[in-house]
C-alpha positions as CSV (number, residue, x, y, z in Angstrom):
1,M,11.1,30.2,-49.1
2,T,13.1,31.8,-46.3
3,Y,17.0,32.0,-46.0
4,F,19.0,31.9,-42.7
5,G,22.8,32.0,-42.1
6,K,23.5,35.9,-42.2
7,G,27.2,36.0,-43.2
8,L,27.3,32.3,-44.0
9,S,26.2,30.4,-47.1
10,P,22.4,30.9,-47.4
11,I,20.4,28.1,-46.2
12,P,17.1,27.7,-47.9
13,I,14.4,26.4,-45.4
14,S,10.8,26.6,-45.5
15,R,8.3,27.1,-42.7
16,R,7.1,23.5,-43.3
17,Q,10.7,22.3,-42.8
18,I,11.1,24.4,-39.7
19,V,8.0,22.8,-38.2
20,S,9.1,19.1,-39.2
21,R,12.6,19.7,-37.9
22,F,11.4,21.1,-34.5
23,T,8.9,18.1,-34.3
24,A,11.5,15.4,-35.3
25,I,14.4,16.7,-33.0
26,S,12.0,17.2,-30.2
27,A,10.4,13.6,-30.6
28,L,14.0,12.3,-30.6
29,A,14.7,13.9,-27.4
30,G,11.6,12.5,-25.9
31,L,12.5,9.0,-27.0
32,L,15.8,9.3,-25.4
33,L,14.3,10.8,-22.2
34,G,11.8,8.0,-22.1
35,I,14.4,5.6,-22.1
36,F,16.4,7.4,-19.5
37,E,13.3,7.7,-17.4
38,A,12.4,3.9,-17.6
39,A,16.0,2.9,-16.9
40,L,16.0,5.3,-13.7
41,L,12.5,3.8,-12.7
42,R,13.4,0.1,-13.2
43,S,16.8,0.5,-11.5
44,S,15.7,2.6,-8.6
45,P,12.3,2.3,-6.9
46,R,10.3,5.4,-6.5
47,I,10.0,4.5,-2.8
48,E,13.5,4.1,-1.7
49,F,12.8,1.5,1.1
50,L,11.3,-1.0,-1.3
51,L,13.4,-4.3,-2.1
52,V,12.3,-4.2,-5.8
53,P,11.0,-1.5,-8.1
54,D,7.3,-0.8,-7.9
55,L,6.8,-0.5,-11.7
56,G,6.6,-3.4,-14.3
57,W,8.6,-4.1,-17.5
58,V,6.0,-2.1,-19.5
59,E,7.7,0.9,-18.4
60,W,10.4,0.3,-21.1
61,F,7.7,0.9,-23.6
62,L,5.3,3.1,-21.9
63,A,7.7,5.9,-20.8
64,P,9.5,6.0,-24.3
65,L,6.1,6.0,-26.1
66,L,4.5,8.6,-23.9
67,D,7.5,11.1,-23.8
68,M,8.3,10.8,-27.4
69,V,4.6,11.7,-28.3
70,C,4.4,14.5,-25.7
71,F,7.8,16.1,-26.8
72,A,6.8,15.6,-30.5
73,L,3.6,17.5,-29.9
74,L,5.7,20.2,-28.0
75,G,8.0,20.4,-30.8
76,L,5.2,20.8,-33.3
77,F,3.8,23.7,-31.3
78,L,7.2,25.5,-30.7
79,G,8.0,24.9,-34.5
80,W,4.7,26.3,-35.6
81,L,5.3,29.4,-33.3
82,A,8.9,29.8,-34.9
83,A,7.7,29.4,-38.3
84,R,5.0,32.1,-38.1
85,N,7.4,34.9,-38.7
86,P,10.7,33.2,-39.0
87,S,14.0,34.9,-38.0
88,K,17.3,34.0,-36.3
89,R,16.0,35.6,-33.1
90,R,12.7,33.8,-33.2
91,I,14.0,30.3,-33.9
92,A,16.8,30.9,-31.2
93,F,14.1,31.8,-28.5
94,F,12.0,28.9,-29.2
95,T,14.7,26.4,-29.6
96,A,15.8,27.6,-26.0
97,A,12.3,26.9,-25.0
98,D,12.6,23.2,-26.1
99,I,15.9,22.8,-24.6
100,A,14.6,24.1,-21.5
101,A,11.7,21.7,-21.6
102,V,14.1,18.7,-21.9
103,A,16.4,20.0,-19.2
104,T,13.5,20.7,-16.8
105,F,12.2,17.1,-17.5
106,V,15.5,15.5,-16.4
107,G,15.7,17.8,-13.4
108,L,12.2,17.0,-12.2
109,R,12.5,13.3,-12.8
110,I,15.8,13.1,-10.7
111,R,14.1,15.3,-8.0
112,W,10.8,13.3,-7.8
113,L,12.3,9.9,-8.2
114,H,12.2,9.1,-4.7
115,S,9.1,11.1,-3.7
116,R,5.6,10.4,-5.0
117,T,4.0,13.9,-5.4
118,T,0.7,13.3,-3.4
119,L,-2.6,14.5,-3.7
120,E,-2.0,16.8,-0.7
121,D,1.0,18.4,-2.6
122,F,-1.4,19.2,-5.4
123,A,-4.3,20.3,-3.3
124,L,-2.2,22.7,-1.3
125,R,0.1,23.6,-4.3
126,K,3.2,23.0,-2.4
127,D,5.0,22.1,-5.8
128,V,3.5,24.5,-8.2
129,L,6.7,26.7,-8.2
130,V,9.1,23.8,-8.8
131,P,8.8,23.0,-12.3
132,L,8.4,26.9,-13.0
133,A,11.8,27.6,-11.5
134,F,13.4,24.7,-13.1
135,F,12.1,25.9,-16.6
136,A,13.1,29.5,-16.1
137,A,16.7,28.5,-15.0
138,E,17.0,26.2,-18.0
139,F,15.5,28.6,-20.4
140,A,18.2,31.3,-19.5
141,V,20.9,28.7,-19.9
142,G,19.5,27.2,-23.1
143,L,18.8,30.6,-24.7
144,A,22.5,31.7,-24.0
145,A,23.7,28.3,-25.5
146,V,21.7,28.5,-28.5
147,W,22.9,32.2,-29.3
148,L,26.6,31.2,-28.7
149,L,26.2,28.1,-30.8
150,W,24.1,29.6,-33.4
151,K,27.0,29.7,-36.1
152,P,28.2,26.1,-35.9
153,V,24.8,24.9,-35.6
154,S,23.7,26.8,-38.7
155,V,26.4,25.3,-40.7
156,L,25.7,21.9,-39.5
157,A,21.9,22.4,-40.1
158,G,22.6,23.5,-43.6
159,R,24.3,20.2,-44.4
160,V,21.4,18.2,-43.2
161,R,19.2,17.1,-46.1
162,I,15.6,16.6,-46.2
163,R,16.4,12.9,-46.9
164,A,18.0,12.7,-43.3
165,V,15.1,14.2,-41.6
166,R,12.8,11.9,-43.3
167,L,15.0,9.0,-42.4
168,L,14.7,10.3,-38.6
169,A,10.8,10.6,-38.9
170,W,10.5,7.1,-40.2
171,S,12.9,5.8,-37.5
172,L,10.9,7.6,-34.9
173,A,7.7,6.2,-36.4
174,A,9.2,2.7,-36.2
175,A,10.3,3.2,-32.5
176,G,7.0,4.7,-31.7
177,M,5.2,1.4,-33.2
178,A,7.6,-1.1,-31.3
179,A,6.9,0.9,-28.0
180,F,3.0,0.6,-28.9
181,C,3.2,-3.0,-29.6
182,G,4.8,-3.5,-26.1
183,V,2.3,-1.6,-24.2
184,A,-0.5,-3.5,-26.2
185,A,1.3,-6.7,-25.2
186,F,1.3,-5.6,-21.5
187,L,-2.3,-4.9,-21.8
188,A,-3.4,-8.0,-23.4
189,R,-1.4,-10.3,-21.1
190,P,-3.1,-12.2,-18.2
191,A,-2.6,-10.7,-14.9
192,S,-1.1,-13.7,-13.7
193,T,0.3,-17.0,-14.8
194,A,0.6,-20.6,-13.4
195,V,4.0,-21.1,-11.9
196,R,4.2,-24.8,-11.5
197,A,3.9,-27.2,-14.2
198,D,4.4,-30.4,-12.2
199,D,1.4,-32.3,-10.6
200,D,3.4,-33.6,-7.7
201,S,2.3,-32.2,-4.5
202,D,3.6,-32.7,-0.7
203,A,0.2,-31.6,0.5
204,R,-1.6,-33.9,3.0
205,P,-4.2,-36.0,1.0
206,G,-7.7,-33.9,1.3
207,S,-5.7,-30.6,2.4
208,P,-8.3,-28.0,2.4
209,N,-8.0,-24.8,0.1
210,I,-7.6,-21.8,2.3
211,V,-8.7,-18.3,1.0
212,L,-7.5,-15.3,3.3
213,I,-9.3,-12.1,2.6
214,I,-8.0,-9.0,4.3
215,L,-10.4,-6.2,4.0
216,D,-8.0,-3.0,4.3
217,T,-9.1,-0.3,6.6
218,V,-12.3,-2.0,7.8
219,R,-13.5,-1.5,11.4
220,A,-15.7,-4.3,13.0
221,D,-18.4,-2.1,14.3
222,H,-19.4,-0.9,10.7
223,L,-20.4,-4.5,9.6
224,S,-24.1,-5.2,9.9
225,A,-23.2,-8.7,11.0
226,Y,-21.7,-6.9,14.1
227,G,-24.8,-4.9,14.9
228,Y,-24.3,-1.8,12.9
229,P,-27.7,-0.3,12.0
230,R,-26.9,0.2,8.3
231,P,-27.1,-2.9,6.2
232,T,-23.7,-2.4,4.9
233,T,-22.5,-6.1,4.5
234,P,-25.3,-8.6,3.5
235,H,-22.9,-11.0,1.9
236,L,-20.5,-11.0,4.8
237,D,-23.5,-11.7,7.1
238,R,-24.4,-14.6,5.1
239,L,-20.9,-16.0,5.3
240,A,-21.0,-15.4,9.2
241,S,-24.2,-17.6,9.2
242,E,-22.4,-20.2,7.5
243,G,-19.4,-20.2,9.9
244,V,-18.0,-18.6,13.0
245,L,-17.8,-14.7,13.7
246,F,-15.3,-13.7,16.3
247,E,-16.8,-10.6,18.1
248,N,-13.7,-9.4,19.6
249,A,-10.7,-9.8,17.3
250,I,-7.9,-7.5,17.9
251,S,-5.1,-6.2,15.3
252,P,-1.5,-6.2,16.3
253,S,-1.2,-2.7,15.0
254,S,-3.2,0.1,13.4
255,W,-1.6,0.2,10.0
256,T,-1.0,-2.0,6.9
257,L,2.4,-3.5,6.7
258,A,2.8,-4.2,10.6
259,S,-0.5,-5.9,10.6
260,H,-0.1,-7.9,7.6
261,A,3.3,-9.1,8.6
262,S,2.0,-10.1,12.1
263,I,-0.8,-12.3,10.3
264,F,1.6,-13.8,7.8
265,T,4.3,-14.5,10.5
266,G,2.4,-14.9,13.8
267,L,4.7,-12.3,15.4
268,L,4.3,-8.9,16.9
269,P,5.7,-5.9,15.0
270,H,8.8,-5.7,17.4
271,Q,9.6,-9.3,16.4
272,N,8.9,-9.3,12.6
273,G,10.7,-6.0,12.0
274,A,8.2,-4.5,9.5
275,D,8.3,-0.6,9.8
276,W,7.4,2.4,7.9
277,A,10.7,2.4,6.3
278,A,11.8,-1.3,6.6
279,P,10.3,-4.1,4.6
280,L,9.6,-7.5,6.3
281,P,13.1,-9.0,6.6
282,A,13.9,-12.4,5.4
283,G,14.2,-14.0,9.0
284,P,10.7,-14.8,9.9
285,H,9.0,-17.7,7.8
286,T,5.8,-16.5,6.1
287,L,2.5,-18.6,5.7
288,A,3.0,-18.5,2.0
289,E,6.6,-20.0,2.3
290,I,5.5,-22.7,4.7
291,L,2.5,-23.7,2.7
292,R,4.5,-23.7,-0.7
293,S,6.9,-26.0,0.9
294,Q,4.0,-28.3,1.7
295,G,2.8,-28.6,-1.8
296,Y,0.3,-25.8,-1.7
297,E,-0.1,-23.5,-4.8
298,T,0.2,-19.9,-3.4
299,A,-1.3,-16.9,-4.8
300,G,-1.7,-13.3,-3.7
301,F,-3.7,-10.4,-5.0
302,A,-3.2,-6.8,-3.5
303,S,-4.8,-3.6,-4.4
304,N,-3.1,-1.6,-1.6
305,F,-0.7,0.4,-3.8
306,N,1.8,1.1,-1.2
307,Y,2.5,-1.2,1.7
308,C,1.3,-4.4,-0.2
309,Q,3.6,-4.2,-2.9
310,K,6.3,-6.9,-3.6
311,G,9.0,-4.8,-2.3
312,W,7.8,-4.6,1.4
313,G,8.6,-8.4,1.8
314,I,5.0,-9.9,2.2
315,A,5.0,-11.5,-1.3
316,R,7.7,-13.7,0.0
317,G,6.6,-17.4,-0.9
318,F,3.9,-16.8,-3.3
319,D,3.9,-18.7,-6.7
320,T,1.9,-15.8,-8.0
321,Y,1.7,-12.3,-6.5
322,V,-0.2,-9.6,-8.3
323,D,0.2,-6.2,-6.9
324,I,-0.2,-2.6,-8.3
325,S,3.2,-3.0,-10.5
326,S,0.8,-5.2,-12.8
327,S,-1.6,-2.2,-13.3
328,F,-1.2,-0.2,-16.3
329,R,-2.6,2.9,-14.5
330,H,0.0,2.6,-11.7
331,N,2.8,2.3,-14.4
332,L,1.3,5.3,-16.2
333,A,0.9,7.4,-13.0
334,G,4.5,6.4,-12.2
335,T,6.0,8.4,-15.1
336,L,6.8,12.1,-14.7
337,L,4.0,13.1,-17.2
338,G,1.6,10.8,-15.1
339,T,2.6,12.5,-11.9
340,A,2.5,16.0,-13.3
341,L,-0.2,16.1,-15.5
342,I,-2.6,12.9,-15.5
343,Q,-2.7,12.7,-11.8
344,P,-3.8,16.5,-11.2
345,A,-6.1,16.2,-14.1
346,Y,-7.8,13.2,-12.8
347,Q,-8.4,14.6,-9.4
348,R,-9.6,17.9,-10.9
349,F,-11.9,16.7,-13.6
350,C,-12.7,13.3,-12.2
351,R,-12.5,12.6,-8.6
352,F,-10.2,13.6,-5.8
353,D,-8.5,10.3,-5.7
354,Y,-5.4,8.5,-6.8
355,F,-5.5,7.8,-10.6
356,E,-3.8,4.3,-10.0
357,R,-6.2,2.9,-7.4
358,E,-7.9,-0.3,-8.3
359,N,-11.2,-1.4,-7.1
360,A,-12.4,-4.8,-5.8
361,Q,-14.1,-5.5,-9.2
362,E,-10.6,-5.3,-10.9
363,V,-9.1,-7.5,-8.2
364,N,-11.8,-10.1,-8.6
365,R,-11.1,-10.2,-12.4
366,D,-7.6,-11.1,-12.0
367,V,-8.5,-13.7,-9.2
368,F,-10.9,-15.3,-11.5
369,D,-8.4,-15.2,-14.4
370,W,-5.8,-17.0,-12.0
371,F,-8.3,-19.5,-11.0
372,G,-8.8,-20.7,-14.3
373,R,-5.1,-21.1,-15.0
374,R,-3.7,-22.6,-11.8
375,P,-2.3,-25.9,-11.2
376,K,-4.5,-28.5,-9.6
377,H,-2.8,-28.4,-6.4
378,P,-4.5,-27.4,-2.8
379,F,-4.3,-23.7,-3.0
380,F,-3.6,-20.9,-0.4
381,L,-5.2,-17.6,-1.9
382,F,-4.6,-14.2,-0.2
383,I,-6.7,-11.2,-1.3
384,N,-6.3,-7.6,0.0
385,Y,-9.1,-5.2,-0.9
386,F,-8.6,-1.6,-0.6
387,D,-12.0,0.2,-1.4
388,T,-12.8,1.5,2.1
389,H,-9.5,3.5,2.4
390,V,-9.4,7.2,2.3
391,A,-10.9,9.0,0.3
392,Y,-14.1,7.0,0.7
393,L,-15.0,7.2,-2.9
394,T,-16.7,4.3,-4.7
395,E,-18.6,3.4,-7.8
396,P,-22.2,4.0,-8.8
397,P,-24.7,3.0,-7.6
398,Y,-23.1,2.6,-4.4
399,D,-21.6,6.1,-4.2
400,H,-25.0,7.3,-2.7
401,R,-26.1,4.1,-0.9
402,F,-26.2,5.8,2.4
403,G,-25.6,9.4,1.6
404,K,-23.2,10.8,-0.9
405,I,-19.8,12.0,0.5
406,S,-19.2,15.9,-0.1
407,D,-16.1,17.2,-1.8
408,T,-15.8,19.6,1.1
409,A,-15.4,16.8,3.6
410,V,-12.9,15.0,1.6
411,H,-10.7,18.0,1.1
412,K,-10.9,18.8,4.7
413,L,-9.9,15.3,5.7
414,F,-6.8,15.2,3.3
415,D,-5.8,18.8,4.7
416,A,-6.1,17.3,8.3
417,L,-4.0,14.4,7.5
418,Q,-1.3,16.6,6.4
419,T,-0.8,18.4,9.8
420,D,0.2,17.3,13.3
421,D,-3.0,18.6,14.8
422,R,-6.3,16.7,15.3
423,A,-8.8,17.4,12.5
424,E,-10.5,20.2,14.4
425,G,-11.8,21.7,11.0
426,I,-14.1,18.9,10.4
427,T,-17.5,19.7,11.4
428,P,-20.2,17.2,12.5
429,V,-21.7,17.4,9.1
430,D,-18.5,16.7,7.6
431,R,-18.0,13.7,9.8
432,A,-21.5,12.2,9.1
433,S,-20.7,12.8,5.2
434,L,-17.3,10.9,5.6
435,I,-18.9,8.1,7.7
436,S,-21.7,7.8,4.8
437,G,-18.9,7.7,2.1
438,Y,-17.1,5.0,4.1
439,D,-20.2,2.9,4.6
440,D,-21.0,3.3,0.8
441,C,-17.5,1.9,0.0
442,L,-18.0,-1.1,2.5
443,A,-21.4,-1.7,0.8
444,Y,-19.7,-1.9,-2.5
445,L,-16.6,-4.0,-1.1
446,D,-19.2,-6.4,0.3
447,A,-21.0,-6.8,-3.0
448,Q,-17.7,-7.7,-4.7
449,V,-16.7,-10.1,-1.7
450,G,-20.1,-11.6,-2.4
451,R,-19.2,-12.2,-6.0
452,L,-16.0,-13.9,-4.9
453,L,-17.8,-16.1,-2.4
454,D,-20.4,-17.2,-4.9
455,F,-17.8,-18.0,-7.5
456,L,-16.0,-20.2,-4.8
457,R,-19.2,-21.8,-3.8
458,N,-20.0,-22.8,-7.4
459,S,-16.4,-23.9,-8.1
460,R,-15.4,-27.6,-8.0
461,E,-13.2,-26.9,-4.9
462,G,-15.8,-25.0,-3.1
463,K,-16.8,-27.7,-0.7
464,N,-13.2,-28.1,0.5
465,T,-12.3,-24.6,0.7
466,I,-12.0,-22.5,4.2
467,V,-12.7,-18.8,3.9
468,I,-11.3,-16.5,6.4
469,V,-12.3,-12.8,6.3
470,T,-10.7,-10.1,8.6
471,A,-9.0,-6.7,8.3
472,D,-5.7,-5.4,9.0
473,H,-6.9,-2.5,11.1
474,G,-10.0,-0.2,11.5
475,E,-10.6,3.4,10.8
476,A,-11.2,6.5,13.1
477,F,-13.7,9.1,12.7
478,G,-12.8,11.7,15.4
479,E,-13.8,9.5,18.3
480,Q,-10.6,11.1,20.1
481,G,-10.3,13.8,17.5
482,W,-8.3,11.6,15.1
483,Y,-9.2,10.5,11.7
484,S,-7.9,7.8,9.4
485,H,-5.5,5.2,11.3
486,G,-1.9,4.6,12.0
487,Y,-1.7,7.5,14.7
488,N,-2.9,5.6,17.9
489,L,-4.1,2.2,19.1
490,Y,-7.7,3.2,20.2
491,R,-10.2,0.5,19.9
492,E,-11.9,1.9,16.8
493,V,-8.4,1.1,14.9
494,V,-7.6,-2.2,16.4
495,H,-11.0,-3.9,16.6
496,V,-11.4,-5.7,13.4
497,P,-13.9,-8.3,11.8
498,L,-12.9,-11.9,11.7
499,I,-15.2,-14.5,10.1
500,I,-14.2,-18.3,9.2
501,A,-16.3,-20.6,7.2
502,G,-15.8,-23.8,5.4
503,P,-15.5,-27.7,6.2
504,G,-15.0,-28.6,9.7
505,V,-16.0,-25.0,10.9
506,P,-19.5,-25.0,12.8
507,R,-22.4,-22.9,11.4
508,G,-23.7,-19.8,12.9
509,V,-21.5,-19.5,15.9
510,Q,-20.4,-16.3,17.5
511,I,-17.4,-16.2,19.8
512,Q,-17.4,-13.3,22.3
513,H,-13.9,-14.2,23.8
514,L,-11.0,-12.0,23.0
515,V,-9.0,-13.3,20.0
516,R,-5.9,-12.0,18.2
517,T,-5.6,-11.8,14.4
518,R,-1.9,-12.8,14.5
519,D,-2.9,-16.2,15.5
520,L,-4.2,-16.6,12.0
521,F,-0.8,-17.8,11.3
522,S,-1.2,-20.8,13.6
523,T,-4.9,-21.3,12.4
524,V,-3.9,-21.6,8.7
525,L,-1.2,-23.9,9.3
526,D,-3.3,-26.0,11.5
527,F,-6.1,-26.2,8.8
528,A,-3.6,-27.1,6.2
529,G,-2.3,-29.9,8.7
530,G,-5.6,-31.4,9.4
531,G,-6.2,-30.0,12.8
532,S,-3.9,-32.0,14.8
533,T,-0.6,-30.3,14.7
534,P,2.0,-28.3,16.7
535,F,0.0,-25.3,15.9
536,S,-3.3,-26.4,17.5
537,R,-2.4,-24.8,20.8
538,E,-2.6,-21.4,19.0
539,S,-5.1,-22.2,16.5
540,L,-8.2,-20.0,16.6
541,A,-10.2,-23.3,16.2
542,R,-9.7,-24.0,19.7
543,F,-12.3,-21.6,20.7
544,W,-15.0,-23.6,19.0
545,K,-13.9,-27.0,20.2
546,P,-16.3,-28.9,22.7
547,G,-15.0,-28.3,26.3
548,F,-12.8,-25.4,25.5
549,T,-11.6,-23.6,28.8
550,P,-9.6,-20.3,28.2
551,Q,-5.9,-20.4,29.4
552,P,-3.9,-17.4,30.8
553,F,-2.4,-16.8,27.1
554,D,-5.9,-16.6,25.8
555,D,-6.7,-13.6,27.9
556,F,-4.8,-10.7,26.3
557,A,-3.9,-9.3,22.9
558,V,-1.0,-6.7,22.4
559,S,-0.9,-4.1,19.9
560,E,2.1,-1.9,18.9
561,L,2.7,1.3,17.1
562,V,5.5,3.7,16.2
563,P,4.7,7.0,14.8
564,V,5.1,7.4,10.9
565,F,6.9,10.7,11.6
566,N,8.9,11.3,14.6
567,E,7.9,14.8,15.0
568,G,5.2,16.9,16.1
569,G,4.8,15.4,19.6
570,K,3.6,11.9,18.2
571,Q,4.1,9.2,20.6
572,A,4.9,5.5,20.3
573,M,2.5,3.4,22.2
574,I,1.7,-0.1,23.0
575,S,-1.7,-1.7,24.2
576,L,-2.9,-4.5,26.2
577,T,-6.5,-5.6,25.7
578,T,-8.1,-8.2,27.9
579,P,-11.6,-9.6,28.1
580,E,-12.6,-6.4,29.9
581,W,-10.0,-3.8,29.7
582,Q,-7.8,-1.9,27.4
583,Y,-4.6,-0.5,28.7
584,I,-2.5,1.9,26.6
585,Y,1.2,2.9,27.5
586,N,2.6,6.0,25.8
587,S,6.3,6.4,25.1
588,N,6.1,9.5,27.2
589,G,5.1,7.6,30.2
590,R,1.3,8.6,29.9
591,Q,-1.2,5.7,30.7
592,E,-4.7,5.1,29.7
593,L,-7.4,2.9,30.8
594,Y,-10.6,1.9,29.2
595,R,-13.2,-0.5,30.2
596,W,-14.1,-1.4,26.5
597,V,-17.0,-3.9,27.4
598,S,-19.0,-0.8,28.4
599,D,-17.1,1.8,26.5
600,P,-16.4,0.4,23.1
601,L,-15.2,3.7,21.7
602,D,-12.6,4.5,24.5
603,Q,-14.5,7.6,25.3
604,N,-13.9,7.4,29.2
605,D,-10.3,7.3,30.5
606,L,-10.4,5.5,33.6
607,A,-6.7,6.1,34.5
608,R,-7.4,8.4,37.5
609,S,-10.7,6.9,38.6
610,P,-10.9,5.3,42.0
611,G,-9.2,1.8,41.5
612,G,-7.8,2.8,38.1
613,Q,-4.1,2.9,39.5
614,A,-4.4,-0.6,40.9
615,I,-5.8,-2.1,37.7
616,M,-3.4,-0.4,35.5
617,A,-0.3,-1.7,37.7
618,S,-1.7,-5.1,37.3
619,L,-2.3,-4.7,33.4
620,H,1.2,-3.0,33.3
621,K,2.9,-6.1,34.9
622,Q,1.1,-8.3,32.5
623,L,2.1,-6.4,29.4
624,V,5.7,-6.2,30.6
625,Q,5.6,-10.0,31.2
626,A,4.0,-10.9,27.9
627,V,6.4,-8.8,26.0
628,A,9.5,-9.9,27.8
629,E,8.5,-13.6,27.2
630,S,8.1,-12.8,23.3
631,S,10.5,-15.0,21.2
632,G,13.5,-13.4,19.7
633,P,15.0,-12.0,17.8
634,W,13.4,-8.7,18.3
635,R,14.2,-7.1,15.0
636,D,12.7,-3.6,15.6
637,Q,13.0,-2.4,19.2
638,D,11.7,0.9,18.2
639,Y,8.3,-0.5,18.9
640,L,9.1,-1.1,22.4
641,F,10.5,2.6,22.9
642,A,13.9,1.6,23.0
643,R,14.9,5.2,21.9
644,S,12.2,7.1,23.5
645,S,13.5,9.6,26.2
646,G,11.7,9.3,29.5
647,S,10.2,5.8,28.7
648,S,10.6,3.2,31.4
649,F,8.8,0.5,29.5
650,F,11.8,-1.1,27.6
651,P,14.2,-1.0,30.6
652,E,11.5,-2.7,32.4
653,I,11.3,-5.5,29.8
654,M,15.0,-6.0,29.9
655,S,14.9,-6.1,33.7
656,A,12.2,-8.8,33.5
657,R,14.2,-11.0,31.1
658,R,17.2,-10.7,33.2
659,T,15.7,-11.4,36.5
660,G,13.8,-14.4,35.3
661,L,10.3,-12.7,35.9
662,A,9.4,-13.9,32.4
663,A,10.6,-17.3,32.7
664,L,8.4,-19.5,30.3
665,S,6.0,-21.7,32.0
666,R,3.9,-24.6,31.0
667,S,0.7,-22.7,31.6
668,H,1.7,-19.8,29.3
669,L,2.2,-19.8,25.5
670,F,4.8,-17.3,24.7
671,I,4.3,-14.8,21.8
672,G,6.0,-16.3,18.6
673,A,5.9,-19.9,19.7
674,S,4.6,-21.2,16.4
675,Q,7.1,-19.1,14.5
676,A,9.9,-20.4,16.9
677,Y,8.8,-23.9,15.6
678,F,10.7,-23.2,12.3
679,G,13.7,-21.5,13.6
680,S,15.1,-18.5,12.1
681,A,17.4,-17.4,9.2
682,E,18.5,-13.7,9.7
683,D,19.3,-11.5,6.7
684,S,21.1,-8.3,7.7
685,S,20.7,-7.0,4.2
686,T,17.1,-6.1,5.0
687,A,17.6,-4.5,8.1
688,K,16.0,-1.1,8.8
689,P,17.8,2.1,7.7
690,A,19.5,3.7,10.7
691,T,18.1,7.1,9.9
692,P,14.9,6.9,7.6
693,D,14.5,10.0,5.3
694,Q,11.4,11.9,6.8
695,E,10.6,13.5,3.3
696,S,10.4,10.0,1.7
697,L,8.1,8.7,4.4
698,K,5.9,11.7,4.1
699,S,5.6,11.1,0.4
700,L,4.0,7.6,1.0
701,P,0.2,8.2,0.4
702,Y,-1.4,5.4,2.1
703,H,-0.8,3.2,5.2
């Protein structure tokens, strides 16, 4: 038996009691910290631009359970150290360490609330010194506090009976069991539940079911159906043979949210307003909202754990929307301990990827579960698969289908994406390895899409289901020195696959004419309405109708981009693609011209070639007129370089609108005509922040 309290009444306390009190008090601190952390995460999204938190209700149970267990283990360890040779000095020292750990936790949780510590931060060891600095400062303060308060705390501790410590231990055990049951209930729940209980439907009799599959980050020229020499997509090839394949589909942008928003609204990014730091505002009507109002059951399943979350606005109108917030791993990764310990351990000992990432098999599991529970309405099903996104790592045996990706190449790619320079450090060998990894992922994704397609074919509704497969954008592999996407509008990032199959769609047709993926808005509404609607004039079905003759509005596609970071000389740009040319106008005034029919990777800039100036002048005029005629309101004029110094593009557009150059004519269908049919309901509460925080933008891992 050891005695403490020199100069006071002796306090008998054994080594075992030292350990138990350290453990119990630390566990109580962990429980309270977990409740604090859950309240912080559920009330203030980690991504500050989001409309709603990106973590689920399980955080109320998961954070307290995880923090309580971890701090109990910490207390057990510190108590064991203190009890090895107990003395006032030793106990004070380890008590200060416990206090420092608690204070460091609070400081780091607040510091990292609006910034997700990314793989690059860990890889480049940017934040290694931050927790050490917090701990050192708090340890010094904690040690001083313990020393100054030793006498009154010793008196108080002497009055605490063993019975009270046991009561605290049992209370903590009960709290831990309740938290464990909450986590277990979350894991046991179905990923989705049926929202509608009624059988009434306003849908047109015989309305087809519509499935929209968006393959995140898939470039068209890597599908074997598009002539790629590797057999990457046998299941998509089969789907193309059962329907229509569009050889030249162009995306409205080269990153996720802007492209998804355009598909869901039919509007270009400058019209729909979706930006890096701005969710899709409430003004434009989405496909899900419109179809739901017409009696469709609407469901969405998205695995892109950044820009496809509910908080970015594209979930609006879905009866069921399952995003990453429904994932246990995402909620676990969202805790401070998940960020600081689990994520780096996962990338160090498992693979260099995000712990929370979900693959296509997991998405399919949720879709199949929903399918068995849904009401018997016609359905609109949206699925986003994320498997071909950086870091190009997939499941065996597909991880070496076309060659195993090297760790060196993956690390080089992540390092390159953190700089403003092009990826000059990536060698031809690295590039070949990255492409092989990408193709491996595409083969795995194709296999899982094949599972979904077989499931739909064998379902009772299969014969009345239209399937649309496309991508939000492509991916670059150094064709112009850039890797990934979202940095430019070259063809490899805007040329995407597009396949449509189902009742009323001809089989085995390939359409060479230029088309736009934003016209899927009109196409889906046209399908749902039976094929004779106000949207038929913009529906992609017009391309396979007998006697189709292209109109002037069929001969161009506009793509837009503003840089994710307004630094490093990165330029906003806008692109016009025609059946022969791609014209790119940069916000610094630079113009580029590519004849994509003979130069599909934009390798030969013809801007200064003989005749190039005349062609660019004609294309520039066409681009100005097309954008000037686009329907209002223009929710994000940054896409039109409104704030870019030296740019003449935006003033030209405004001049065109004022002088009547862009007067709407019967022969030209203006951009946004189908959306304009529904009118607009503006919501200023979702307007883009005037000055987006650049550090928060940098913390977003994927686009």
